[in-house]
N, C-alpha and C positions, 0 to 999 in steps of 0.2 A: 564790478563795484569795488572789490577789494583792491584792485590795481589802481583805482582812482586815488591820487594823493589827498584829495579832500576828505575821503572816507577815514583815513588814518589820523590826520592832523586837524581836521576841521578848518583848514586854511587853504587858500588857493595857491597854486604853485607860483603865482605872480606876487604873492604877499611878501613883504620884507622879512617876516618872521620865518618863512619857509627856508629850511636848510637842506642842502644836498649832503648825503653821507659821503665822507671822503674815503677813498680807498687808501689804506695804509701802504707806505712804501717800504720795501725791503722784505725781510722774512721774520716770522714770529720766533721769539726767544724767551725762555723761562728764566726769570731772575731768581736768585736764591742767595743765602748768606752762609758763610762759614762761622764757626764759634768766635773767631777774632773780630767779626763784624764786616769782614771783606765781602763785597758784593761781586758775584760772578753771574754768568749767563750760559745757557746751553741752547743750541738750536732745538726748537720744539719738534722739528721734523724727525730728529733722531731719538726722541724720548718715547719709550714704550709705554710708560705709566708713571704717575705720581701718586704716592700713597703715604699714609701715616701708619706706622706699625708700632705696636707695643714691643718694648725690648724683650719681654718674655716669650714672644712669638719667634724670635731669632734664635736659632740653634747654634750655640758656640761650637767651634770645631777645634780640637787641640792640635798643637804643633803646626800651626799655619802662620802666615805673616801677621804681625801685630796690626797691620792696616785693616785687616778683615775682621768685622764684628761677628760674623757667623753667616748662616744661610736662612732664607725664607722659602716657604712653599707658596708660590703664586700660581694658582689654578693648575696645580699638578707639576709645575716646573720648579726645580731647585735653583734659586737665585742667590749668588754670593752678595753680601752687603758689606760695603767698605766705608770707613771713615774718610770721606773725601778731603777734609781739612788736613788730616795727618798725612794722607797720600801726597798732598801738594806742599807739605812742609809747614803748615800752619802751626804756630806755637801752642795754641790752646786746643786741648783734646775735646772731642764732642762729649757733651754730658748725656750719658745713657741712663742716668738715674731720673727718669721722668716717665710719664704715662705713655707718650707717643713720640716717635722719632720720624721726621719727614724723610722719605726715601724717594729718590728719582731713579727709575729704572731706565737704563740706556741699553741700546742693542747694536751689535755689529755682527752681521750675518746671523749665526745661530747662537751667539753668546749674549746673555743678558747679565748686566752687572747693576746692582743697586748701590746708589751713592747716598749715604746718610749725610744730611746737612743740618745746620742749626735751624734754618727757617726758610720757607718757600715764599717767594715774592709774587709778582704778577708777570703777565706776558707783555713784552715790549717788542716793537717792530724795529729791526735794525737793518740798515743797508750795509751789507758786507763790503761793498766797494768803498765805502767811506771809512772803514776801520783803519786804524793806524797800528803799526807794530809798537808794542810797549817798550818804554825806555828802562824803567826800574822795576824789573820783575825778579824775584828770588830765583836762583839757579834751579832749585827743586821744582819750581812751577813753570819755568820758561818753555820746556818742551811740550807743554799741554795748552799753551795760550795761542789762539789764532789771531788775536788782535784786541784792541780796546777802543772805546769811544767815550767822549765826555758827555755825560747825561745832563749836566747842569753846572752852573757856576758854583765854586766852593765845594764841589763834591769830588770824591775820588773817581777815577775813570771806571767804567764798567768793562770788565775783562770777559772775553768770550773764550770758553773752553772748547778744545777739540776733542769731542767724545770718542772718536775712533782711536786717537792716540792714548786716551785714558784707558779704554778697554784693552787695547793691545800692549800696554806697558809691561815690561819685564819686572817692574817693582812689585807686582802682586805675588811673585814667588819668593821675594826676599824675606828672610826671617830676622 
């Protein structure tokens, strides 16, 4: 009975109002924003967790890269949290004087890195094969961009980050 489409919609499958659910094409990606308003995306497959953390739950660590905000304890694991915008060369620093900061935890093998961002967006399905290489990307950001796609007219392109390149970057050690 539950498998019967009439049960769920009250309409017959032959009815003009009956719609099939479409299978999205591509792969799921999480959209988010840097403090400057730039919109980026990460493959949802490589995201370990998305959370909002109070800045007072981040433990600042002295004498480390200014890109790193501190560490978090996530279920017994110490996770470094970084200002992603500053890492990518964004001119506006992340405002940490607020009640919660969105953090995207990405993982590469056994390394987890928290990326603090301005705002989390929604999930969008992107076909990686349709991505184009970006033309005008700042040099500080270029090594970490996998491609970009136009999401609508009169909008800046959505740039896709390479999370493996971000996690493995030598910039984390720079002071």
